[in-house]
N, CA, C, O and the ligand as a Tripos MOL2 file, in Angstrom:
@<TRIPOS>MOLECULE
protein
  293   291    74     0     0
PROTEIN
NO_CHARGES

@<TRIPOS>ATOM
      1 N         -23.1540   -4.8410   -4.9310 N.3       1 MET1
      2 CA        -22.7810   -3.5390   -4.3940 C.3       1 MET1
      3 C         -21.7380   -2.8750   -5.2810 C.2       1 MET1
      4 O         -20.6680   -3.4360   -5.5150 O.2       1 MET1
      5 N         -22.0440   -1.7010   -5.7670 N.am      2 ALA2
      6 CA        -21.0990   -1.0060   -6.6440 C.3       2 ALA2
      7 C         -20.3440    0.0510   -5.8660 C.2       2 ALA2
      8 O         -20.5590    1.2480   -6.0530 O.2       2 ALA2
      9 N         -19.4670   -0.3940   -5.0010 N.am      3 ASP3
     10 CA        -18.7090    0.5420   -4.1710 C.3       3 ASP3
     11 C         -17.6480    1.2710   -4.9710 C.2       3 ASP3
     12 O         -17.1750    0.7890   -6.0000 O.2       3 ASP3
     13 N         -17.2860    2.4430   -4.4760 N.am      4 GLY4
     14 CA        -16.1550    3.1470   -5.0550 C.3       4 GLY4
     15 C         -14.9000    2.7440   -4.3070 C.2       4 GLY4
     16 O         -14.9510    2.0210   -3.3120 O.2       4 GLY4
     17 N         -13.7810    3.2230   -4.8040 N.am      5 CYS5
     18 CA        -12.5020    3.0080   -4.1430 C.3       5 CYS5
     19 C         -12.5350    3.6310   -2.7500 C.2       5 CYS5
     20 O         -13.1360    4.6850   -2.5460 O.2       5 CYS5
     21 N         -11.8760    2.9630   -1.7850 N.am      6 LYS6
     22 CA        -11.8210    3.4850   -0.4200 C.3       6 LYS6
     23 C         -11.1010    4.8190   -0.3450 C.2       6 LYS6
     24 O         -11.3230    5.6030    0.5780 O.2       6 LYS6
     25 N         -10.2330    5.0730   -1.3240 N.am      7 LEU7
     26 CA         -9.3370    6.2290   -1.2150 C.3       7 LEU7
     27 C          -9.5920    7.3290   -2.2260 C.2       7 LEU7
     28 O          -9.0220    8.4140   -2.1110 O.2       7 LEU7
     29 N         -10.4240    7.0770   -3.2010 N.am      8 CYS8
     30 CA        -10.7060    8.1200   -4.1700 C.3       8 CYS8
     31 C         -12.0870    7.8700   -4.7550 C.2       8 CYS8
     32 O         -12.7980    6.9720   -4.3050 O.2       8 CYS8
     33 N         -12.4630    8.6390   -5.7320 N.am      9 HIS9
     34 CA        -13.8190    8.5790   -6.2680 C.3       9 HIS9
     35 C         -13.9710    7.5740   -7.4050 C.2       9 HIS9
     36 O         -15.0690    7.3870   -7.9300 O.2       9 HIS9
     37 N         -12.8590    6.9220   -7.7880 N.am     10 ARG10
     38 CA        -12.9420    5.9890   -8.9070 C.3      10 ARG10
     39 C         -13.6700    4.7060   -8.5050 C.2      10 ARG10
     40 O         -13.8260    4.4180   -7.3190 O.2      10 ARG10
     41 N         -14.1070    3.9510   -9.4890 N.am     11 ALA11
     42 CA        -14.7970    2.7000   -9.2080 C.3      11 ALA11
     43 C         -13.8080    1.6720   -8.6630 C.2      11 ALA11
     44 O         -12.6830    1.5560   -9.1500 O.2      11 ALA11
     45 N         -14.2410    0.9380   -7.6570 N.am     12 ALA12
     46 CA        -13.3750   -0.0870   -7.0790 C.3      12 ALA12
     47 C         -13.3650   -1.3110   -7.9830 C.2      12 ALA12
     48 O         -14.4120   -1.7420   -8.4650 O.2      12 ALA12
     49 N         -12.1890   -1.8660   -8.2110 N.am     13 VAL13
     50 CA        -12.0970   -3.0650   -9.0380 C.3      13 VAL13
     51 C         -11.6910   -4.2840   -8.2210 C.2      13 VAL13
     52 O         -12.0420   -5.4090   -8.5770 O.2      13 VAL13
     53 N         -10.9550   -4.0780   -7.1260 N.am     14 SER14
     54 CA        -10.5930   -5.2100   -6.2890 C.3      14 SER14
     55 C         -10.3040   -4.7620   -4.8690 C.2      14 SER14
     56 O          -9.6450   -3.7440   -4.6560 O.2      14 SER14
     57 N         -10.8000   -5.5240   -3.8900 N.am     15 ASP15
     58 CA        -10.4760   -5.2510   -2.4870 C.3      15 ASP15
     59 C         -10.8500   -3.8550   -2.0160 C.2      15 ASP15
     60 O         -10.2590   -3.3300   -1.0720 O.2      15 ASP15
     61 N         -11.8410   -3.2540   -2.6820 N.am     16 GLY16
     62 CA        -12.2390   -1.9150   -2.2710 C.3      16 GLY16
     63 C         -11.3390   -0.8180   -2.8180 C.2      16 GLY16
     64 O         -11.4570    0.3430   -2.4260 O.2      16 GLY16
     65 N         -10.4430   -1.1840   -3.7210 N.am     17 TYR17
     66 CA         -9.5640   -0.1780   -4.3200 C.3      17 TYR17
     67 C          -9.8100   -0.0870   -5.8180 C.2      17 TYR17
     68 O         -10.2310   -1.0560   -6.4500 O.2      17 TYR17
     69 N          -9.5430    1.0850   -6.3740 N.am     18 CYS18
     70 CA         -9.6170    1.2560   -7.8250 C.3      18 CYS18
     71 C          -8.3730    0.6240   -8.4530 C.2      18 CYS18
     72 O          -7.5200    0.1010   -7.7350 O.2      18 CYS18
     73 N          -8.2620    0.6640   -9.7570 N.am     19 SER19
     74 CA         -7.1130    0.0200  -10.4060 C.3      19 SER19
     75 C          -5.7950    0.6790  -10.0090 C.2      19 SER19
     76 O          -4.7780   -0.0050   -9.8900 O.2      19 SER19
     77 N          -5.7970    1.9960   -9.8010 N.am     20 TYR20
     78 CA         -4.5620    2.7000   -9.4240 C.3      20 TYR20
     79 C          -4.1280    2.3190   -8.0110 C.2      20 TYR20
     80 O          -2.9840    1.9240   -7.7860 O.2      20 TYR20
     81 N          -5.0530    2.4410   -7.0700 N.am     21 HIS21
     82 CA         -4.7080    2.1060   -5.6950 C.3      21 HIS21
     83 C          -4.4890    0.6050   -5.5480 C.2      21 HIS21
     84 O          -3.6590    0.1690   -4.7500 O.2      21 HIS21
     85 N          -5.2360   -0.1880   -6.3210 N.am     22 GLY22
     86 CA         -5.0660   -1.6360   -6.2790 C.3      22 GLY22
     87 C          -3.6750   -2.0450   -6.7250 C.2      22 GLY22
     88 O          -3.0670   -2.9260   -6.1190 O.2      22 GLY22
     89 N          -3.1600   -1.4150   -7.7810 N.am     23 SER23
     90 CA         -1.8320   -1.7970   -8.2490 C.3      23 SER23
     91 C          -0.7680   -1.2800   -7.2850 C.2      23 SER23
     92 O           0.3090   -1.8680   -7.1810 O.2      23 SER23
     93 N          -1.0580   -0.1850   -6.5800 N.am     24 ALA24
     94 CA         -0.1300    0.3020   -5.5580 C.3      24 ALA24
     95 C          -0.0430   -0.7130   -4.4260 C.2      24 ALA24
     96 O           1.0440   -0.9890   -3.9190 O.2      24 ALA24
     97 N          -1.1760   -1.2650   -4.0310 N.am     25 VAL25
     98 CA         -1.2070   -2.2950   -2.9810 C.3      25 VAL25
     99 C          -0.3750   -3.4930   -3.4240 C.2      25 VAL25
    100 O           0.4130   -4.0370   -2.6500 O.2      25 VAL25
    101 N          -0.5600   -3.8970   -4.6800 N.am     26 GLN26
    102 CA          0.2100   -5.0160   -5.2130 C.3      26 GLN26
    103 C           1.7090   -4.7540   -5.1120 C.2      26 GLN26
    104 O           2.4810   -5.6220   -4.7040 O.2      26 GLN26
    105 N           2.1050   -3.5420   -5.4910 N.am     27 LYS27
    106 CA          3.5210   -3.1880   -5.4820 C.3      27 LYS27
    107 C           4.0780   -3.2380   -4.0640 C.2      27 LYS27
    108 O           5.1730   -3.7510   -3.8310 O.2      27 LYS27
    109 N           3.3080   -2.6970   -3.1240 N.am     28 VAL28
    110 CA          3.7440   -2.6910   -1.7220 C.3      28 VAL28
    111 C           3.9310   -4.1290   -1.2310 C.2      28 VAL28
    112 O           4.9280   -4.4480   -0.5830 O.2      28 VAL28
    113 N           2.9680   -4.9850   -1.5440 N.am     29 LYS29
    114 CA          3.0480   -6.3750   -1.0900 C.3      29 LYS29
    115 C           4.1890   -7.1240   -1.7610 C.2      29 LYS29
    116 O           4.8830   -7.9180   -1.1270 O.2      29 LYS29
    117 N           4.3760   -6.8600   -3.0650 N.am     30 GLU30
    118 CA          5.4290   -7.5540   -3.7980 C.3      30 GLU30
    119 C           6.8220   -7.1720   -3.3210 C.2      30 GLU30
    120 O           7.7340   -7.9990   -3.3120 O.2      30 GLU30
    121 N           6.9810   -5.9020   -2.9210 N.am     31 SER31
    122 CA          8.3050   -5.4320   -2.5160 C.3      31 SER31
    123 C           8.6660   -5.8470   -1.0990 C.2      31 SER31
    124 O           9.8350   -5.8110   -0.7150 O.2      31 SER31
    125 N           7.6700   -6.2380   -0.3260 N.am     32 PHE32
    126 CA          7.9180   -6.5130    1.0830 C.3      32 PHE32
    127 C           8.9540   -7.6030    1.3210 C.2      32 PHE32
    128 O           9.8300   -7.4530    2.1730 O.2      32 PHE32
    129 N           8.8600   -8.6910    0.5760 N.am     33 ALA33
    130 CA          9.8010   -9.7990    0.7650 C.3      33 ALA33
    131 C          11.2430   -9.3450    0.5470 C.2      33 ALA33
    132 O          12.1350   -9.6900    1.3220 O.2      33 ALA33
    133 N          11.4600   -8.5730   -0.5080 N.am     34 ALA34
    134 CA         12.8080   -8.1010   -0.8210 C.3      34 ALA34
    135 C          13.3220   -7.1620    0.2680 C.2      34 ALA34
    136 O          14.4770   -7.2580    0.6820 O.2      34 ALA34
    137 N          12.4760   -6.2710    0.7210 N.am     35 TRP35
    138 CA         12.8620   -5.3260    1.7800 C.3      35 TRP35
    139 C          13.1420   -6.0710    3.0630 C.2      35 TRP35
    140 O          14.1460   -5.8280    3.7340 O.2      35 TRP35
    141 N          12.2600   -6.9670    3.3940 N.am     36 SER36
    142 CA         12.3980   -7.7150    4.6350 C.3      36 SER36
    143 C          13.7320   -8.4410    4.6600 C.2      36 SER36
    144 O          14.4160   -8.4760    5.6820 O.2      36 SER36
    145 N          14.0920   -9.0180    3.5210 N.am     37 GLN37
    146 CA         15.3620   -9.7300    3.4030 C.3      37 GLN37
    147 C          16.5410   -8.7650    3.4970 C.2      37 GLN37
    148 O          17.5200   -9.0130    4.2010 O.2      37 GLN37
    149 N          16.4190   -7.6580    2.7650 N.am     38 ALA38
    150 CA         17.5050   -6.6770    2.7230 C.3      38 ALA38
    151 C          17.7970   -6.0990    4.1070 C.2      38 ALA38
    152 O          18.9440   -5.7900    4.4280 O.2      38 ALA38
    153 N          16.7450   -5.9540    4.9250 N.am     39 TYR39
    154 CA         16.9250   -5.3710    6.2480 C.3      39 TYR39
    155 C          16.9430   -6.4200    7.3550 C.2      39 TYR39
    156 O          16.7670   -6.0970    8.5300 O.2      39 TYR39
    157 N          17.1540   -7.6590    6.9770 N.am     40 GLY40
    158 CA         17.2780   -8.7070    7.9760 C.3      40 GLY40
    159 C          16.0210   -8.9650    8.7820 C.2      40 GLY40
    160 O          16.0540   -8.9740   10.0120 O.2      40 GLY40
    161 N          14.9180   -9.1730    8.0900 N.am     41 GLY41
    162 CA         13.6830   -9.5320    8.7770 C.3      41 GLY41
    163 C          12.8650   -8.3380    9.2270 C.2      41 GLY41
    164 O          12.3030   -8.3280   10.3220 O.2      41 GLY41
    165 N          12.8090   -7.3490    8.3810 N.am     42 LEU42
    166 CA         12.0000   -6.1610    8.6480 C.3      42 LEU42
    167 C          10.5240   -6.5560    8.8010 C.2      42 LEU42
    168 O           9.9920   -7.3240    8.0000 O.2      42 LEU42
    169 N           9.8770   -6.0230    9.8330 N.am     43 GLY43
    170 CA          8.4560   -6.3140   10.0220 C.3      43 GLY43
    171 C           7.5800   -5.4900    9.0960 C.2      43 GLY43
    172 O           8.0250   -4.4930    8.5270 O.2      43 GLY43
    173 N           6.3380   -5.9110    8.9490 N.am     44 TRP44
    174 CA          5.3990   -5.2430    8.0430 C.3      44 TRP44
    175 C           5.2210   -3.7710    8.3960 C.2      44 TRP44
    176 O           5.2930   -2.9170    7.5110 O.2      44 TRP44
    177 N           4.9900   -3.4550    9.6690 N.am     45 GLU45
    178 CA          4.7780   -2.0690   10.0930 C.3      45 GLU45
    179 C           6.0180   -1.2080    9.8370 C.2      45 GLU45
    180 O           5.9200   -0.0780    9.3580 O.2      45 GLU45
    181 N           7.1860   -1.7710   10.1680 N.am     46 ASP46
    182 CA          8.4280   -1.0350    9.9530 C.3      46 ASP46
    183 C           8.6620   -0.8030    8.4700 C.2      46 ASP46
    184 O           9.1520    0.2440    8.0460 O.2      46 ASP46
    185 N           8.2960   -1.8100    7.7020 N.am     47 TYR47
    186 CA          8.4230   -1.7010    6.2510 C.3      47 TYR47
    187 C           7.5730   -0.5440    5.7300 C.2      47 TYR47
    188 O           8.0420    0.2660    4.9300 O.2      47 TYR47
    189 N           6.3350   -0.4710    6.1810 N.am     48 LEU48
    190 CA          5.4460    0.6100    5.7380 C.3      48 LEU48
    191 C           6.0070    1.9640    6.1570 C.2      48 LEU48
    192 O           5.9740    2.9220    5.3860 O.2      48 LEU48
    193 N           6.5270    2.0390    7.3910 N.am     49 ASP49
    194 CA          7.1280    3.2910    7.8570 C.3      49 ASP49
    195 C           8.2800    3.7160    6.9650 C.2      49 ASP49
    196 O           8.3870    4.8760    6.5660 O.2      49 ASP49
    197 N           9.1420    2.7500    6.6610 N.am     50 ARG50
    198 CA         10.3030    3.0650    5.8180 C.3      50 ARG50
    199 C           9.8820    3.5140    4.4310 C.2      50 ARG50
    200 O          10.4540    4.4440    3.8630 O.2      50 ARG50
    201 N           8.8760    2.8430    3.8940 N.am     51 LEU51
    202 CA          8.3900    3.2120    2.5540 C.3      51 LEU51
    203 C           7.9060    4.6560    2.5320 C.2      51 LEU51
    204 O           8.1870    5.3960    1.5890 O.2      51 LEU51
    205 N           7.1820    5.0530    3.5670 N.am     52 THR52
    206 CA          6.6450    6.4210    3.5800 C.3      52 THR52
    207 C           7.7600    7.4530    3.6620 C.2      52 THR52
    208 O           7.5770    8.6030    3.2630 O.2      52 THR52
    209 N           8.9200    7.0420    4.1800 N.am     53 LYS53
    210 CA         10.0360    7.9830    4.3190 C.3      53 LYS53
    211 C          11.0180    7.9020    3.1560 C.2      53 LYS53
    212 O          12.0080    8.6330    3.1170 O.2      53 LYS53
    213 N          10.7410    7.0160    2.2150 N.am     54 THR54
    214 CA         11.6450    6.8350    1.0940 C.3      54 THR54
    215 C          11.3100    7.7800   -0.0550 C.2      54 THR54
    216 O          10.1630    7.8600   -0.4970 O.2      54 THR54
    217 N          12.3240    8.4910   -0.5280 N.am     55 ASP55
    218 CA         12.1150    9.3430   -1.6920 C.3      55 ASP55
    219 C          11.7090    8.4680   -2.8670 C.2      55 ASP55
    220 O          12.2480    7.3780   -3.0540 O.2      55 ASP55
    221 N          10.7770    8.9380   -3.6400 N.am     56 GLY56
    222 CA         10.3930    8.1820   -4.8100 C.3      56 GLY56
    223 C           9.1980    7.2660   -4.5950 C.2      56 GLY56
    224 O           8.7140    6.6360   -5.5350 O.2      56 GLY56
    225 N           8.7210    7.1910   -3.3480 N.am     57 THR57
    226 CA          7.4900    6.4400   -3.1170 C.3      57 THR57
    227 C           6.3420    7.2590   -3.6860 C.2      57 THR57
    228 O           6.1610    8.4270   -3.3430 O.2      57 THR57
    229 N           5.5830    6.6350   -4.5460 N.am     58 GLY58
    230 CA          4.5450    7.3640   -5.2720 C.3      58 GLY58
    231 C           3.3540    7.7570   -4.4130 C.2      58 GLY58
    232 O           3.1270    7.2130   -3.3330 O.2      58 GLY58
    233 N           2.6130    8.7070   -4.9220 N.am     59 LYS59
    234 CA          1.4130    9.2240   -4.2650 C.3      59 LYS59
    235 C           0.4110    8.1040   -3.9770 C.2      59 LYS59
    236 O          -0.1710    8.0410   -2.8940 O.2      59 LYS59
    237 N           0.2200    7.2310   -4.9530 N.am     60 TRP60
    238 CA         -0.7580    6.1500   -4.7760 C.3      60 TRP60
    239 C          -0.3220    5.2270   -3.6440 C.2      60 TRP60
    240 O          -1.1260    4.8000   -2.8160 O.2      60 TRP60
    241 N           0.9550    4.9400   -3.6370 N.am     61 VAL61
    242 CA          1.4870    4.0370   -2.6130 C.3      61 VAL61
    243 C           1.3430    4.6620   -1.2290 C.2      61 VAL61
    244 O           0.9430    3.9870   -0.2800 O.2      61 VAL61
    245 N           1.6680    5.9500   -1.1100 N.am     62 LEU62
    246 CA          1.5420    6.6240    0.1780 C.3      62 LEU62
    247 C           0.1030    6.5820    0.6750 C.2      62 LEU62
    248 O          -0.1440    6.4020    1.8670 O.2      62 LEU62
    249 N          -0.8290    6.7460   -0.2290 N.am     63 GLU63
    250 CA         -2.2380    6.7400    0.1660 C.3      63 GLU63
    251 C          -2.6810    5.3620    0.6490 C.2      63 GLU63
    252 O          -3.4090    5.2630    1.6370 O.2      63 GLU63
    253 N          -2.2620    4.3150   -0.0190 N.am     64 VAL64
    254 CA         -2.6810    2.9830    0.4340 C.3      64 VAL64
    255 C          -1.9880    2.6110    1.7460 C.2      64 VAL64
    256 O          -2.5690    1.9090    2.5740 O.2      64 VAL64
    257 N          -0.7630    3.0720    1.9400 N.am     65 ILE65
    258 CA         -0.0690    2.7940    3.1980 C.3      65 ILE65
    259 C          -0.8340    3.4550    4.3420 C.2      65 ILE65
    260 O          -1.0510    2.8440    5.3880 O.2      65 ILE65
    261 N          -1.2340    4.6930    4.1400 N.am     66 ARG66
    262 CA         -1.9950    5.3900    5.1710 C.3      66 ARG66
    263 C          -3.2740    4.6090    5.4900 C.2      66 ARG66
    264 O          -3.6680    4.4830    6.6500 O.2      66 ARG66
    265 N          -3.9030    4.0970    4.4500 N.am     67 ASP67
    266 CA         -5.1430    3.3580    4.6580 C.3      67 ASP67
    267 C          -4.8870    2.0430    5.3970 C.2      67 ASP67
    268 O          -5.6430    1.6840    6.3000 O.2      67 ASP67
    269 N          -3.8340    1.3290    5.0200 N.am     68 MET68
    270 CA         -3.5140    0.0500    5.6700 C.3      68 MET68
    271 C          -3.1840    0.2620    7.1430 C.2      68 MET68
    272 O          -3.5910   -0.5190    8.0030 O.2      68 MET68
    273 N          -2.4420    1.3280    7.4160 N.am     69 LYS69
    274 CA         -2.0650    1.5880    8.8120 C.3      69 LYS69
    275 C          -3.2680    1.9540    9.6560 C.2      69 LYS69
    276 O          -3.3730    1.5340   10.8080 O.2      69 LYS69
    277 N          -4.1740    2.7320    9.0930 N.am     70 SER70
    278 CA         -5.3440    3.1300    9.8700 C.3      70 SER70
    279 C          -6.2960    1.9510   10.0540 C.2      70 SER70
    280 O          -7.0710    1.9170   11.0100 O.2      70 SER70
    281 N          -6.2370    0.9850    9.1340 N.am     71 ALA71
    282 CA         -7.0840   -0.1990    9.2620 C.3      71 ALA71
    283 C          -6.4900   -1.1620   10.2840 C.2      71 ALA71
    284 O          -7.1700   -2.0730   10.7560 O.2      71 ALA71
    285 N          -5.2230   -0.9580   10.6220 N.am     72 GLY72
    286 CA         -4.5750   -1.7980   11.6070 C.3      72 GLY72
    287 C          -4.3560   -3.2270   11.1550 C.2      72 GLY72
    288 O          -4.2660   -4.1420   11.9730 O.2      72 GLY72
    289 N          -4.2700   -3.4160    9.8380 N.am     73 ALA73
    290 CA         -4.1470   -4.7670    9.3020 C.3      73 ALA73
    291 C          -2.7600   -5.3350    9.5010 C.2      73 ALA73
    292 O          -2.4940   -6.4690    9.1030 O.2      73 ALA73
    293 ZN         -8.5230    4.7730   -5.7150 Zn       74 ZN74
@<TRIPOS>BOND
     1     1     2 1
     2     2     3 1
     3     3     4 2
     4     3     5 am
     5     5     6 1
     6     6     7 1
     7     7     8 2
     8     7     9 am
     9     9    10 1
    10    10    11 1
    11    11    12 2
    12    11    13 am
    13    13    14 1
    14    14    15 1
    15    15    16 2
    16    15    17 am
    17    17    18 1
    18    18    19 1
    19    19    20 2
    20    19    21 am
    21    21    22 1
    22    22    23 1
    23    23    24 2
    24    23    25 am
    25    25    26 1
    26    26    27 1
    27    27    28 2
    28    27    29 am
    29    29    30 1
    30    30    31 1
    31    31    32 2
    32    31    33 am
    33    33    34 1
    34    34    35 1
    35    35    36 2
    36    35    37 am
    37    37    38 1
    38    38    39 1
    39    39    40 2
    40    39    41 am
    41    41    42 1
    42    42    43 1
    43    43    44 2
    44    43    45 am
    45    45    46 1
    46    46    47 1
    47    47    48 2
    48    47    49 am
    49    49    50 1
    50    50    51 1
    51    51    52 2
    52    51    53 am
    53    53    54 1
    54    54    55 1
    55    55    56 2
    56    55    57 am
    57    57    58 1
    58    58    59 1
    59    59    60 2
    60    59    61 am
    61    61    62 1
    62    62    63 1
    63    63    64 2
    64    63    65 am
    65    65    66 1
    66    66    67 1
    67    67    68 2
    68    67    69 am
    69    69    70 1
    70    70    71 1
    71    71    72 2
    72    71    73 am
    73    73    74 1
    74    74    75 1
    75    75    76 2
    76    75    77 am
    77    77    78 1
    78    78    79 1
    79    79    80 2
    80    79    81 am
    81    81    82 1
    82    82    83 1
    83    83    84 2
    84    83    85 am
    85    85    86 1
    86    86    87 1
    87    87    88 2
    88    87    89 am
    89    89    90 1
    90    90    91 1
    91    91    92 2
    92    91    93 am
    93    93    94 1
    94    94    95 1
    95    95    96 2
    96    95    97 am
    97    97    98 1
    98    98    99 1
    99    99   100 2
   100    99   101 am
   101   101   102 1
   102   102   103 1
   103   103   104 2
   104   103   105 am
   105   105   106 1
   106   106   107 1
   107   107   108 2
   108   107   109 am
   109   109   110 1
   110   110   111 1
   111   111   112 2
   112   111   113 am
   113   113   114 1
   114   114   115 1
   115   115   116 2
   116   115   117 am
   117   117   118 1
   118   118   119 1
   119   119   120 2
   120   119   121 am
   121   121   122 1
   122   122   123 1
   123   123   124 2
   124   123   125 am
   125   125   126 1
   126   126   127 1
   127   127   128 2
   128   127   129 am
   129   129   130 1
   130   130   131 1
   131   131   132 2
   132   131   133 am
   133   133   134 1
   134   134   135 1
   135   135   136 2
   136   135   137 am
   137   137   138 1
   138   138   139 1
   139   139   140 2
   140   139   141 am
   141   141   142 1
   142   142   143 1
   143   143   144 2
   144   143   145 am
   145   145   146 1
   146   146   147 1
   147   147   148 2
   148   147   149 am
   149   149   150 1
   150   150   151 1
   151   151   152 2
   152   151   153 am
   153   153   154 1
   154   154   155 1
   155   155   156 2
   156   155   157 am
   157   157   158 1
   158   158   159 1
   159   159   160 2
   160   159   161 am
   161   161   162 1
   162   162   163 1
   163   163   164 2
   164   163   165 am
   165   165   166 1
   166   166   167 1
   167   167   168 2
   168   167   169 am
   169   169   170 1
   170   170   171 1
   171   171   172 2
   172   171   173 am
   173   173   174 1
   174   174   175 1
   175   175   176 2
   176   175   177 am
   177   177   178 1
   178   178   179 1
   179   179   180 2
   180   179   181 am
   181   181   182 1
   182   182   183 1
   183   183   184 2
   184   183   185 am
   185   185   186 1
   186   186   187 1
   187   187   188 2
   188   187   189 am
   189   189   190 1
   190   190   191 1
   191   191   192 2
   192   191   193 am
   193   193   194 1
   194   194   195 1
   195   195   196 2
   196   195   197 am
   197   197   198 1
   198   198   199 1
   199   199   200 2
   200   199   201 am
   201   201   202 1
   202   202   203 1
   203   203   204 2
   204   203   205 am
   205   205   206 1
   206   206   207 1
   207   207   208 2
   208   207   209 am
   209   209   210 1
   210   210   211 1
   211   211   212 2
   212   211   213 am
   213   213   214 1
   214   214   215 1
   215   215   216 2
   216   215   217 am
   217   217   218 1
   218   218   219 1
   219   219   220 2
   220   219   221 am
   221   221   222 1
   222   222   223 1
   223   223   224 2
   224   223   225 am
   225   225   226 1
   226   226   227 1
   227   227   228 2
   228   227   229 am
   229   229   230 1
   230   230   231 1
   231   231   232 2
   232   231   233 am
   233   233   234 1
   234   234   235 1
   235   235   236 2
   236   235   237 am
   237   237   238 1
   238   238   239 1
   239   239   240 2
   240   239   241 am
   241   241   242 1
   242   242   243 1
   243   243   244 2
   244   243   245 am
   245   245   246 1
   246   246   247 1
   247   247   248 2
   248   247   249 am
   249   249   250 1
   250   250   251 1
   251   251   252 2
   252   251   253 am
   253   253   254 1
   254   254   255 1
   255   255   256 2
   256   255   257 am
   257   257   258 1
   258   258   259 1
   259   259   260 2
   260   259   261 am
   261   261   262 1
   262   262   263 1
   263   263   264 2
   264   263   265 am
   265   265   266 1
   266   266   267 1
   267   267   268 2
   268   267   269 am
   269   269   270 1
   270   270   271 1
   271   271   272 2
   272   271   273 am
   273   273   274 1
   274   274   275 1
   275   275   276 2
   276   275   277 am
   277   277   278 1
   278   278   279 1
   279   279   280 2
   280   279   281 am
   281   281   282 1
   282   282   283 1
   283   283   284 2
   284   283   285 am
   285   285   286 1
   286   286   287 1
   287   287   288 2
   288   287   289 am
   289   289   290 1
   290   290   291 1
   291   291   292 2
@<TRIPOS>SUBSTRUCTURE
     1 MET1         2 RESIDUE 1 A MET
     2 ALA2         6 RESIDUE 1 A ALA
     3 ASP3        10 RESIDUE 1 A ASP
     4 GLY4        14 RESIDUE 1 A GLY
     5 CYS5        18 RESIDUE 1 A CYS
     6 LYS6        22 RESIDUE 1 A LYS
     7 LEU7        26 RESIDUE 1 A LEU
     8 CYS8        30 RESIDUE 1 A CYS
     9 HIS9        34 RESIDUE 1 A HIS
    10 ARG10       38 RESIDUE 1 A ARG
    11 ALA11       42 RESIDUE 1 A ALA
    12 ALA12       46 RESIDUE 1 A ALA
    13 VAL13       50 RESIDUE 1 A VAL
    14 SER14       54 RESIDUE 1 A SER
    15 ASP15       58 RESIDUE 1 A ASP
    16 GLY16       62 RESIDUE 1 A GLY
    17 TYR17       66 RESIDUE 1 A TYR
    18 CYS18       70 RESIDUE 1 A CYS
    19 SER19       74 RESIDUE 1 A SER
    20 TYR20       78 RESIDUE 1 A TYR
    21 HIS21       82 RESIDUE 1 A HIS
    22 GLY22       86 RESIDUE 1 A GLY
    23 SER23       90 RESIDUE 1 A SER
    24 ALA24       94 RESIDUE 1 A ALA
    25 VAL25       98 RESIDUE 1 A VAL
    26 GLN26      102 RESIDUE 1 A GLN
    27 LYS27      106 RESIDUE 1 A LYS
    28 VAL28      110 RESIDUE 1 A VAL
    29 LYS29      114 RESIDUE 1 A LYS
    30 GLU30      118 RESIDUE 1 A GLU
    31 SER31      122 RESIDUE 1 A SER
    32 PHE32      126 RESIDUE 1 A PHE
    33 ALA33      130 RESIDUE 1 A ALA
    34 ALA34      134 RESIDUE 1 A ALA
    35 TRP35      138 RESIDUE 1 A TRP
    36 SER36      142 RESIDUE 1 A SER
    37 GLN37      146 RESIDUE 1 A GLN
    38 ALA38      150 RESIDUE 1 A ALA
    39 TYR39      154 RESIDUE 1 A TYR
    40 GLY40      158 RESIDUE 1 A GLY
    41 GLY41      162 RESIDUE 1 A GLY
    42 LEU42      166 RESIDUE 1 A LEU
    43 GLY43      170 RESIDUE 1 A GLY
    44 TRP44      174 RESIDUE 1 A TRP
    45 GLU45      178 RESIDUE 1 A GLU
    46 ASP46      182 RESIDUE 1 A ASP
    47 TYR47      186 RESIDUE 1 A TYR
    48 LEU48      190 RESIDUE 1 A LEU
    49 ASP49      194 RESIDUE 1 A ASP
    50 ARG50      198 RESIDUE 1 A ARG
    51 LEU51      202 RESIDUE 1 A LEU
    52 THR52      206 RESIDUE 1 A THR
    53 LYS53      210 RESIDUE 1 A LYS
    54 THR54      214 RESIDUE 1 A THR
    55 ASP55      218 RESIDUE 1 A ASP
    56 GLY56      222 RESIDUE 1 A GLY
    57 THR57      226 RESIDUE 1 A THR
    58 GLY58      230 RESIDUE 1 A GLY
    59 LYS59      234 RESIDUE 1 A LYS
    60 TRP60      238 RESIDUE 1 A TRP
    61 VAL61      242 RESIDUE 1 A VAL
    62 LEU62      246 RESIDUE 1 A LEU
    63 GLU63      250 RESIDUE 1 A GLU
    64 VAL64      254 RESIDUE 1 A VAL
    65 ILE65      258 RESIDUE 1 A ILE
    66 ARG66      262 RESIDUE 1 A ARG
    67 ASP67      266 RESIDUE 1 A ASP
    68 MET68      270 RESIDUE 1 A MET
    69 LYS69      274 RESIDUE 1 A LYS
    70 SER70      278 RESIDUE 1 A SER
    71 ALA71      282 RESIDUE 1 A ALA
    72 GLY72      286 RESIDUE 1 A GLY
    73 ALA73      290 RESIDUE 1 A ALA
    74 ZN74       293 GROUP 0 **** ****
């Protein structure tokens, strides 16, 4: 199956995301541990909420967060 990215028209390379959205997902996941620690055990949902409200969160990251939240993962 040659699916495209869930969030844009580019070809999907991993997990249904293109390389841009895929690396945004990686960044979100990688930063979670540090954030969780910094905020004393921040939960995943709260973390995503905070990220969306943080200045400097990139367009790609915002798009994958929206997708993760709507997927209810
Ligand atoms: Zn994409």
